[in-house]
NUMARFI-467500 format. One record per residue (C-alpha): x negated, y, z. Coordinates in steps of 0.1 Angstrom, whole numbers, padded with zeros to 4 digits, always signed. Layout:
BEGIN
XYZ/...
% end
This chain:
BEGIN
+1262-0907-0234/+1230-0910-0215/+1197-0892-0220/+1165-0899-0201/+1135-0877-0195/+1101-0887-0181/+1098-0853-0163/+1123-0826-0154/+1121-0801-0183/+1149-0784-0201/+1177-0808-0190/+1203-0781-0196/+1192-0775-0232/+1191-0812-0239/+1226-0817-0224/+1240-0787-0243/+1227-0798-0277/+1240-0833-0272/+1274-0820-0262/+1275-0797-0292/+1271-0826-0316/+1293-0850-0295/+1319-0827-0278/+1341-0857-0271/+1314-0875-0251/+1306-0872-0214/+1268-0865-0214/+1245-0873-0185/+1208-0864-0185/+1185-0882-0160/+1149-0879-0150/+1137-0915-0148/+1160-0945-0152/+1196-0940-0139/+1211-0965-0114/+1225-0993-0137/+1251-1001-0111/+1267-0966-0116/+1256-0961-0152/+1253-0994-0170/+1255-0978-0205/+1221-0979-0223/+1203-0946-0230/+1211-0929-0263/+1182-0905-0261/+1147-0908-0245/+1125-0877-0242/+1089-0878-0232/+1070-0846-0224/+1032-0851-0226/+1003-0827-0224/+0997-0825-0261/+1030-0837-0276/+1067-0844-0272/+1082-0877-0282/+1120-0882-0287/+1137-0915-0295/+1173-0919-0305/+1187-0954-0298/+1220-0959-0316/+1239-0990-0305/+1241-1006-0340/+1210-0992-0358/+1172-0993-0354/+1157-0968-0330/+1143-0936-0345/+1113-0919-0329/+1098-0885-0338/+1071-0864-0323/+1059-0828-0323/+1023-0819-0315/+1014-0790-0293/+0993-0762-0308/+0958-0756-0295/+0959-0740-0261/+0996-0749-0254/+1007-0778-0232/+1041-0796-0236/+1045-0810-0201/+1053-0778-0183/+1077-0749-0188/+1069-0724-0216/+1087-0707-0244/+1067-0727-0269/+1076-0760-0252/+1113-0752-0250/+1114-0741-0286/+1096-0772-0298/+1119-0795-0278/+1151-0778-0290/+1140-0778-0326/+1129-0814-0325/+1162-0826-0309/+1183-0805-0332/+1166-0818-0363/+1169-0854-0351/+1206-0850-0343/+1213-0834-0377/+1196-0863-0394/+1214-0889-0372/+1249-0874-0376/+1246-0860-0411/+1259-0826-0398/+1245-0792-0389/+1258-0767-0364/+1267-0732-0375/+1246-0717-0347/+1217-0740-0350/+1200-0748-0318/+1213-0718-0300/+1233-0727-0269/+1236-0693-0252/+1269-0673-0252/+1253-0640-0265/+1236-0647-0299/+1239-0610-0309/+1215-0601-0281/+1187-0618-0302/+1196-0597-0333/+1199-0566-0311/+1164-0571-0297/+1150-0575-0332/+1167-0543-0344/+1153-0524-0314/+1119-0536-0323/+1122-0521-0358/+1136-0549-0379/+1162-0542-0406/+1196-0559-0404/+1184-0584-0430/+1151-0591-0412/+1170-0597-0379/+1192-0622-0396/+1162-0640-0412/+1145-0642-0378/+1176-0660-0364/+1176-0684-0394/+1139-0691-0390/+1134-0693-0353/+1168-0707-0342/+1179-0726-0372/+1211-0706-0375/+1231-0708-0407/+1226-0678-0431/+1263-0669-0427/+1262-0668-0389/+1229-0650-0388/+1241-0623-0411/+1273-0620-0390/+1253-0616-0357/+1229-0590-0372/+1258-0570-0387/+1277-0570-0354/+1245-0560-0335/+1240-0531-0358/+1277-0520-0355/+1275-0523-0317/+1245-0499-0316/+1265-0473-0333/+1297-0478-0313/+1277-0475-0280/+1256-0446-0289/+1274-0423-0264/+1275-0448-0235/+1258-0437-0202/+1236-0467-0194/+1214-0455-0165/+1238-0429-0150/+1271-0446-0159/+1292-0477-0153/+1324-0494-0162/+1353-0505-0140/+1372-0537-0141/+1404-0542-0120/+1419-0578-0119/+1455-0586-0116/+1455-0624-0112/+1492-0632-0118/+1508-0647-0149/+1543-0658-0159/+1529-0693-0163/+1495-0709-0166/+1486-0718-0202/+1473-0753-0211/+1438-0741-0221/+1433-0715-0193/+1406-0716-0167/+1407-0679-0157/+1419-0668-0123/+1456-0667-0126/+1485-0676-0103/+1522-0681-0112/+1541-0649-0105/+1570-0670-0092/+1550-0680-0062/+1535-0646-0055/+1562-0621-0064/+1570-0612-0028/+1533-0606-0020/+1522-0585-0050/+1524-0553-0030/+1503-0569-0003/+1477-0577-0030/+1477-0541-0042/+1472-0530-0006/+1441-0552-0004/+1429-0539-0038/+1433-0504-0025/+1410-0512+0005/+1384-0525-0019/+1387-0494-0041/+1383-0470-0012/+1352-0488+0000/+1336-0494-0034/+1341-0460-0050/+1314-0442-0029/+1289-0468-0043/+1294-0452-0077/+1292-0416-0066/+1274-0394-0090/+1278-0419-0119/+1299-0415-0150/+1328-0439-0156/+1327-0448-0193/+1354-0475-0196/+1382-0488-0174/+1397-0523-0181/+1427-0537-0162/+1427-0575-0169/+1438-0607-0154/+1458-0628-0153/+1485-0607-0169/+1486-0571-0156/+1521-0565-0170/+1535-0590-0146/+1535-0560-0123/+1568-0541-0120/+1567-0506-0135/+1565-0489-0101/+1536-0513-0091/+1517-0505-0124/+1521-0468-0117/+1509-0472-0081/+1479-0492-0093/+1468-0466-0119/+1474-0437-0095/+1453-0455-0069/+1425-0459-0094/+1427-0422-0103/+1426-0413-0066/+1394-0431-0059/+1375-0428-0092/+1368-0399-0115/+1385-0407-0148/+1376-0373-0164/+1350-0387-0188/+1366-0420-0197/+1359-0431-0233/+1384-0460-0231/+1412-0471-0209/+1425-0506-0216/+1453-0527-0201/+1455-0563-0211/+1493-0566-0215/+1487-0600-0229/+1518-0621-0225/+1548-0609-0246/+1572-0623-0221/+1558-0599-0195/+1563-0567-0216/+1592-0544-0214/+1599-0509-0228/+1599-0495-0192/+1565-0510-0184/+1550-0497-0217/+1564-0462-0210/+1547-0462-0175/+1513-0473-0190/+1515-0446-0217/+1524-0419-0192/+1496-0429-0169/+1470-0424-0197/+1464-0460-0209/+1451-0458-0245/+1445-0494-0255/+1466-0525-0248/+1467-0562-0259/+1498-0581-0271/+1485-0616-0274/+1503-0642-0294/+1475-0669-0296/+1496-0685-0324/+1528-0676-0342/+1541-0712-0342/+1568-0718-0317/+1560-0755-0314/+1524-0748-0304/+1535-0720-0280/+1558-0745-0262/+1530-0771-0261/+1505-0748-0245/+1529-0736-0219/+1536-0701-0231/+1573-0696-0224/+1580-0671-0252/+1586-0674-0289/+1568-0659-0318/+1597-0635-0323/+1592-0622-0288/+1556-0614-0297/+1568-0594-0327/+1594-0576-0305/+1568-0567-0279/+1544-0554-0305/+1572-0533-0320/+1581-0519-0285/+1544-0510-0280/+1543-0490-0313/+1576-0473-0304/+1560-0463-0270/+1533-0445-0289/+1503-0469-0286/+1481-0465-0316/+1454-0490-0305/+1468-0524-0300/+1448-0556-0299/+1461-0591-0306/+1444-0624-0297/+1446-0657-0315/+1431-0690-0308/+1418-0714-0335/+1417-0751-0328/+1449-0753-0307/+1464-0789-0304/+1477-0801-0337/+1472-0769-0357/+1459-0770-0393/+1443-0744-0415/+1477-0739-0431/+1491-0731-0396/+1463-0706-0391/+1471-0689-0424/+1508-0686-0413/+1498-0669-0380/+1474-0645-0399/+1501-0637-0424/+1526-0628-0397/+1501-0607-0378/+1491-0590-0410/+1526-0578-0413/+1524-0561-0379/+1492-0543-0387/+1474-0544-0353/+1443-0522-0348/+1421-0549-0333/+1422-0587-0337/+1402-0611-0315/+1397-0645-0329/+1389-0672-0303/+1377-0707-0309/+1394-0730-0284/+1370-0737-0255/+1378-0768-0236/+1373-0760-0199/+1371-0787-0173/+1392-0766-0149/+1420-0763-0175/+1450-0786-0179/+1439-0790-0216/+1410-0812-0204/+1435-0836-0189/+1457-0834-0219/+1428-0844-0241/+1421-0874-0218/+1457-0885-0224/+1462-0876-0261/+1427-0879-0275/+1402-0855-0289/+1411-0857-0326/+1440-0832-0324/+1416-0805-0312/+1398-0794-0344/+1387-0760-0354/+1372-0758-0389/+1351-0734-0409/+1381-0731-0432/+1402-0718-0403/+1374-0694-0393/+1372-0681-0429/+1410-0676-0431/+1409-0655-0399/+1379-0635-0411/+1395-0628-0445/+1428-0619-0428/+1410-0593-0406/+1392-0579-0436/+1425-0576-0455/+1439-0556-0425/+1410-0531-0428/+1390-0545-0399/+1353-0552-0394/+1336-0575-0368/+1323-0556-0338/+1316-0581-0311/+1309-0617-0307/+1303-0643-0280/+1303-0681-0276/+1314-0704-0248/+1306-0739-0238/+1325-0768-0254/+1340-0746-0282/+1360-0764-0308/+1338-0768-0339/+1309-0751-0321/+1319-0718-0336/+1324-0684-0318/+1348-0657-0307/+1348-0626-0328/+1365-0592-0323/+1376-0573-0354/+1388-0537-0354/+1397-0508-0376/+1374-0478-0376/+1374-0461-0343/+1395-0488-0326/+1368-0512-0313/+1371-0523-0277/+1341-0507-0260/+1344-0527-0228/+1344-0559-0247/+1309-0550-0261/+1296-0538-0228/+1305-0570-0210/+1286-0590-0236/+1256-0566-0241/+1248-0566-0203/+1231-0531-0205/+1255-0513-0182/+1266-0520-0146/+1302-0531-0141/+1321-0526-0108/+1348-0553-0107/+1376-0553-0082/+1402-0580-0074/+1405-0617-0070/+1382-0637-0093/+1363-0606-0106/+1325-0605-0110/+1305-0573-0105/+1273-0568-0124/+1245-0544-0115/+1219-0537-0142/+1187-0524-0126/+1160-0503-0143/+1139-0526-0164/+1169-0548-0173/+1171-0571-0142/+1207-0582-0136/+1223-0592-0103/+1259-0602-0097/+1284-0607-0069/+1319-0622-0071/+1352-0618-0054/+1369-0650-0042/+1390-0666-0069/+1419-0677-0046/+1442-0647-0039/+1448-0658-0003/+1411-0661+0004/+1404-0627-0013/+1431-0610+0007/+1420-0626+0040/+1383-0619+0035/+1383-0585+0018/+1357-0572+0042/+1333-0598+0030/+1340-0589-0006/+1333-0553+0001/+1301-0561+0019/+1289-0581-0011/+1293-0550-0033/+1275-0528-0008/+1245-0551-0008/+1246-0553-0046/+1250-0516-0055/+1234-0502-0024/+1201-0520-0030/
% end
């Protein structure tokens, strides 16, 4: 699918909205006419930014062209960047695509991953929850249901984070990039443990060097939350897990932690001994992530465990004394129906977790799922509003309320990811990573540190994704952090 602009303005927004309505299409946006030798396909959309108006034309292959315009208010020009120009262009394109396809999107013309930040801003400016929701409906064409959800979550986030140290505090992320296998949908930094088992200790050696060099950068600041993620941190042997946590405690002051999470994740990596070590080392919150409770889907997506193993791992975690256990599920997995989602929710409901994260499948180009779709077709990937409602009702029936939300590119059904939790069990780090109000020091291959400066400016630096490159170039990773947090 090709779109053509007369001048370069808001190419990303045009691309993202077209992709939201046509997720199965490859979308290209050009300034001026594309080379017909490379792109012989005729343009589907033409956009013309002029001084006093914007014209858009949809040219369907088998129907007459449709052109619509929006006039610029007095004193505003529509052929250069401005908030008014961007809003007008997005609204016009969204309304035209709704009319052309006969469908609307639950999040309207919003294409960002943090819609709750809009509601949060309105609340801080004095709006009520209801007024913040109405603003999202009016200004961003969000459905009333999603606008109410975003405003409700923003209000709950404010209360959960009331004791967080923003200016004089930080959070710490430690990445363990190894997994039993790589899942079909995964684009995160993960490496099969079978290939790296003999070098895990060497990775921990490198991680310790990074800790020793980075800890002084946080001197005098309060560590609010600690999150060990991956990958799958429980691919570590019990002694390696204990070493890792002791290392963290050696270099960082854990005395004022409000939350300590380890993303245990894969049930096939969890044992009673590993759980015992985590509990003894002060871990408070863990994840046991089924993604689905259907064995046929687990096999398809490359998770080499059964639904029963998930149940067994969860039971072991309860027996080890964990009273804050999160479970993740994914809606829109290949071939799954609303009835399948209901089955997964029913099984999870019987386990009574403390936190449930409901993901809409995101189709990442770096994942094996992208190639699977090319081979098997797009129609088997289908999340629905019915499935989302099943998950939401299931969470409510378990006594949970939504507490954080984010979106990703190319999400099935153009929906969202929502975290639900019982009272007092919400994952604080999950909110902080989305809210972007607190600095995060991130260590390990594939991790991204974030420094929030006074006034709200944010800068980032990353560690190399490839484990080999990370280990060989650790001095460079350390220097990046010194430049970021020392500035």
